[in-house]
C-alpha positions in Angstrom: -33.4 161.3 -110.2 -32.9 157.6 -111.2 -32.2 156.9 -114.8 -33.8 154.0 -116.6 -31.4 151.2 -117.5 -31.3 147.8 -119.2 -29.6 144.7 -117.9 -27.7 142.1 -120.0 -27.5 138.7 -118.4 -24.9 136.4 -120.0 -24.7 132.6 -119.9 -22.5 130.5 -117.7 -24.6 127.5 -116.6 -24.6 127.2 -112.8 -22.6 130.4 -112.5 -25.5 132.2 -114.1 -27.3 131.9 -110.8 -25.3 135.0 -109.9 -27.8 136.9 -111.9 -30.4 136.2 -109.3 -28.1 137.8 -106.7 -27.5 140.8 -108.9 -31.2 141.4 -109.4 -32.0 140.9 -105.8 -29.3 143.4 -104.7 -30.3 145.9 -107.3 -33.9 145.8 -106.3 -32.8 146.1 -102.6 -31.0 149.4 -103.5 -34.1 150.6 -105.4 -32.8 150.0 -108.9 -35.2 148.2 -111.2 -34.3 147.4 -114.8 -36.5 148.8 -117.6 -35.6 145.9 -119.9 -33.6 142.7 -119.8 -31.6 140.9 -122.5 -30.3 137.5 -121.8 -29.1 134.2 -123.2 -28.7 130.7 -121.8 -28.9 130.9 -118.0 -29.2 134.6 -118.3 -32.4 134.1 -120.2 -33.7 131.7 -117.6 -33.2 134.2 -114.8 -34.3 137.2 -116.8 -37.6 135.5 -117.9 -38.3 134.3 -114.3 -37.7 137.8 -113.0 -40.1 139.3 -115.5 -42.9 136.8 -115.4 -42.9 135.3 -111.9 -43.7 137.3 -108.7 -42.0 134.5 -106.7 -39.0 134.5 -109.0 -36.2 134.5 -106.5 -37.5 131.7 -104.2 -38.4 129.6 -107.2 -34.9 130.0 -108.7 -33.3 129.0 -105.4 -35.6 126.0 -105.2 -35.2 125.1 -108.9 -35.1 121.4 -109.5 -31.7 120.5 -111.0 -32.0 116.7 -110.8 -32.6 116.2 -114.5 -29.3 117.5 -115.9 -27.2 114.9 -117.7 -25.3 112.7 -115.2 -21.5 113.0 -115.2 -20.3 109.4 -114.9 -17.8 108.6 -112.2 -15.7 105.4 -112.7 -13.5 105.9 -109.7 -16.2 105.0 -107.2 -16.1 101.9 -105.0 -17.5 98.6 -106.1 -18.1 96.9 -109.4 -21.9 97.6 -109.3 -21.4 101.3 -109.2 -18.9 101.2 -112.1 -21.2 99.1 -114.2 -24.1 101.5 -113.5 -22.1 104.4 -114.6 -21.0 102.5 -117.7 -24.6 101.9 -118.6 -25.4 105.6 -118.1 -22.6 106.5 -120.3 -23.8 104.2 -123.0 -27.4 105.7 -122.9 -26.0 109.2 -123.1 -23.8 108.4 -126.1 -26.7 106.7 -127.8 -28.9 109.8 -127.3 -26.2 112.1 -128.6 -25.1 110.0 -131.6 -28.5 108.7 -132.8 -30.7 111.5 -131.5 -30.4 115.3 -130.9 -29.0 115.3 -127.4 -29.6 114.1 -123.9 -33.0 112.4 -124.6 -36.7 113.1 -124.3 -36.8 112.7 -120.5 -34.3 115.5 -120.0 -36.1 117.8 -122.4 -39.4 117.1 -120.7 -37.9 117.8 -117.3 -36.2 121.0 -118.5 -39.4 122.4 -120.0 -41.4 121.6 -116.8 -38.8 123.5 -114.8 -39.0 126.5 -117.1 -42.8 126.4 -117.0 -42.7 126.6 -113.2 -40.2 129.5 -113.3 -42.1 131.5 -116.0 -45.7 130.5 -115.1 -45.9 129.1 -118.7 -46.7 132.7 -119.8 -45.8 134.7 -122.9 -42.7 136.9 -122.9 -44.8 140.0 -123.7 -46.8 139.5 -120.4 -43.8 140.4 -118.1 -43.3 143.3 -115.8 -40.4 144.4 -118.0 -39.6 143.6 -121.6 -37.4 140.5 -122.0 -35.2 139.9 -125.0 -34.2 136.3 -125.2 -31.2 135.6 -127.5 -30.7 132.2 -129.3 -28.5 131.1 -132.2 -29.9 129.8 -135.5 -27.6 126.8 -136.0 -28.4 126.9 -139.8 -27.3 130.5 -140.5 -25.2 131.4 -137.4 -27.3 134.4 -136.8 -28.6 135.6 -133.4 -32.4 135.4 -133.1 -34.1 137.6 -130.5 -37.4 136.5 -129.0 -39.6 139.2 -127.4 -43.0 137.6 -127.8 -44.6 134.2 -127.6 -44.3 131.3 -125.2 -41.5 131.9 -122.7 -40.7 128.3 -122.2 -40.0 127.8 -126.0 -37.9 130.9 -126.1 -35.9 130.2 -123.0 -35.4 126.5 -123.9 -34.1 127.5 -127.3 -31.7 130.0 -125.7 -30.4 127.3 -123.3 -30.2 124.4 -125.7 -26.5 123.5 -125.3 -25.5 121.9 -128.6 -24.9 118.2 -128.3 -26.5 118.1 -124.8 -30.0 119.4 -125.4 -31.9 119.1 -128.8 -32.3 122.3 -130.7 -35.7 124.0 -130.9 -37.4 124.3 -134.2 -39.7 127.4 -134.2 -40.8 126.8 -137.8 -38.4 129.3 -139.3 -35.1 128.7 -137.3 -33.3 125.8 -135.7 -32.3 127.3 -132.4 -29.6 126.5 -129.9 -27.8 128.2 -127.0 -27.5 132.0 -127.5 -23.9 132.1 -126.4 -22.5 130.8 -129.7 -22.5 134.1 -131.7 -20.6 137.3 -131.1 -23.4 139.8 -131.5 -23.8 141.7 -128.2 -27.2 141.8 -126.4 -26.0 145.3 -125.3 -26.8 146.3 -128.9 -30.2 144.8 -128.6 -31.1 147.0 -125.7 -29.6 150.1 -127.3 -31.8 149.5 -130.4 -34.8 149.1 -128.1 -34.1 152.7 -126.8 -32.2 151.9 -123.6 -29.3 154.3 -123.2 -27.8 153.0 -120.0 -26.8 149.3 -120.0 -25.3 147.2 -117.2 -23.9 143.8 -118.2 -23.3 140.9 -115.9 -20.5 138.5 -116.9 -20.4 135.3 -114.9 -17.4 133.8 -116.7 -14.5 132.5 -114.5 -10.7 132.5 -114.6 -9.3 129.9 -116.9 -7.3 128.2 -114.2 -9.9 125.6 -113.8 -9.2 122.0 -112.6 -8.1 119.5 -115.2 -11.1 117.9 -117.0 -12.0 114.5 -115.7 -13.7 113.1 -118.8 -15.0 113.9 -122.3 -18.1 115.8 -121.1 -15.9 118.1 -119.0 -13.8 118.7 -122.1 -16.9 119.5 -124.1 -18.3 121.9 -121.5 -15.0 123.6 -121.0 -14.5 124.0 -124.7 -17.9 125.8 -124.9 -16.8 128.0 -122.0 -13.6 128.9 -123.7 -15.5 129.9 -126.9 -17.9 132.0 -125.0 -15.2 133.7 -123.0 -13.4 134.6 -126.2 -16.5 136.4 -127.4 -17.2 138.1 -124.0 -15.2 141.2 -124.9 -17.5 141.7 -127.9 -20.6 141.2 -125.8 -19.7 143.5 -122.9 -17.5 146.2 -124.2 -20.3 148.5 -125.2 -22.0 148.4 -121.7 -21.7 151.3 -119.3 -20.7 149.0 -116.5 -19.7 145.3 -116.4 -20.3 143.3 -113.2 -18.1 140.3 -113.0 -18.9 138.2 -109.9 -16.1 136.5 -108.1 -17.0 133.0 -107.2 -14.0 132.1 -105.0 -13.8 128.6 -106.5 -14.1 126.8 -109.8 -17.8 126.3 -110.6 -18.6 124.1 -113.6 -21.5 124.7 -115.9 -23.6 121.9 -114.4 -22.4 122.3 -110.8 -25.7 123.7 -109.4 -24.9 122.4 -106.0 -23.0 125.8 -105.6 -26.0 127.9 -106.6 -26.2 129.7 -103.3 -22.5 130.6 -103.5 -23.1 131.9 -107.0 -26.1 134.0 -105.9 -23.9 135.4 -103.1 -21.3 136.3 -105.6 -23.8 138.3 -107.6 -24.9 140.2 -104.5 -21.3 141.0 -103.6 -20.7 142.3 -107.1 -23.4 144.8 -106.7 -22.2 145.8 -103.3 -18.7 146.5 -104.7 -20.1 148.5 -107.7 -22.5 150.7 -105.7 -20.6 153.9 -106.2 -20.5 153.4 -109.9 -24.2 152.6 -110.0 -24.9 155.9 -108.5 -22.7 157.6 -111.1 -24.5 155.9 -114.0 -28.1 155.7 -112.7 -28.2 158.4 -110.1 -29.5 158.0 -106.5 -32.5 155.8 -105.9 -34.7 156.6 -102.9 -32.9 153.9 -101.0 -29.3 155.0 -101.8 -30.3 158.7 -101.3 -31.6 157.8 -97.8 -28.5 155.9 -96.9 -26.2 158.6 -98.2 -28.1 161.2 -96.2 -28.0 159.3 -92.9 -24.6 157.5 -93.0 -22.5 160.6 -92.1 -19.9 159.5 -94.7 -19.2 160.9 -98.1 -19.1 158.5 -101.0 -15.5 157.6 -101.9 -13.9 159.5 -104.7 -14.2 157.4 -107.9 -13.7 158.0 -111.5 -16.8 158.6 -113.6 -18.5 155.3 -114.4 -19.1 156.2 -118.0 -15.3 156.5 -118.6 -14.8 152.9 -117.3 -15.1 150.7 -120.4 -15.3 146.9 -120.2 -11.7 146.7 -121.4 -10.6 148.9 -118.5 -12.3 146.5 -116.0 -10.3 143.6 -117.4 -7.0 145.4 -117.9 -6.8 147.9 -115.0 -6.2 146.0 -111.7 -7.0 149.0 -109.5 -10.4 149.5 -111.2 -11.1 145.8 -111.3 -10.5 145.4 -107.6 -12.8 148.3 -106.7 -15.7 147.0 -108.9 -15.2 143.3 -109.3 -12.9 142.1 -106.5 -15.4 141.1 -103.8 -15.1 138.9 -100.8 -16.9 135.6 -101.0 -19.6 135.2 -98.4 -21.2 132.0 -97.2 -24.0 130.1 -98.8 -26.6 131.9 -96.6 -25.3 135.4 -97.6 -28.1 137.9 -97.7 -28.2 141.6 -98.7 -28.2 143.7 -95.6 
């Protein structure tokens, strides 16, 4: 018997592409979430999964050309440096006199989300999706389960100072990663008793920031990392993909590596998935034909999120996965 479960997909920018690998690997093993709660990039992937039959291929092919440009002033030639100075001036103007990165960036982002979600409503998905955003006026988490998916996911992904907030008529919404309330609680309140959380944060030994935008994005990451224990500690299992390198929030050129990290995280956690969810038809078949017993592991329900972070032995068995190449597939 396979138990129903919910999946919490956290933010992380480009590293959130690991969620696509997690979902693909879980489905390959015969595990399908009964509900998804996500914020920021987790909301993007979760909504695409629920609303788009071609979700995986569309995520892999997602247009990332419209993200704010990170100026580089160390390039060759005066023309290149002047061009980057002009770009910097435009971005500063949009942030200081406007709400963020400008109308063109917003239009591009919404068009990408419309392609990923089919411009459908959240309630039309194959599984319920709970999209979390932050009301910048009150500091409260706002959960969207109905209505236009593009509006909800954009609001959940609106990184303050980069993308303009979304006004839904009642709330002024920005990225869902700014508050400490756990989406795990959201799924529990929806009647889901088994919850798996995916945390795509990375070690804090990142390269030195190169400019003010790097400092801003890294500050956001540090804030969200500090809240991660609150978000994940109530989950039955926390998957923390290992990326093998530093991946910045906007470095989507590494999206295939991030997807591979998600796949590998599920591979490493497979014994614990069986403990929590039971055997699916796929895992039961593999267990019956492999000729090998499953390795002796502690009960998954006894492994709290804090233990995953503090116990090196448990951490290595669940989260310490080898990095595979950009073309890694689940076999």
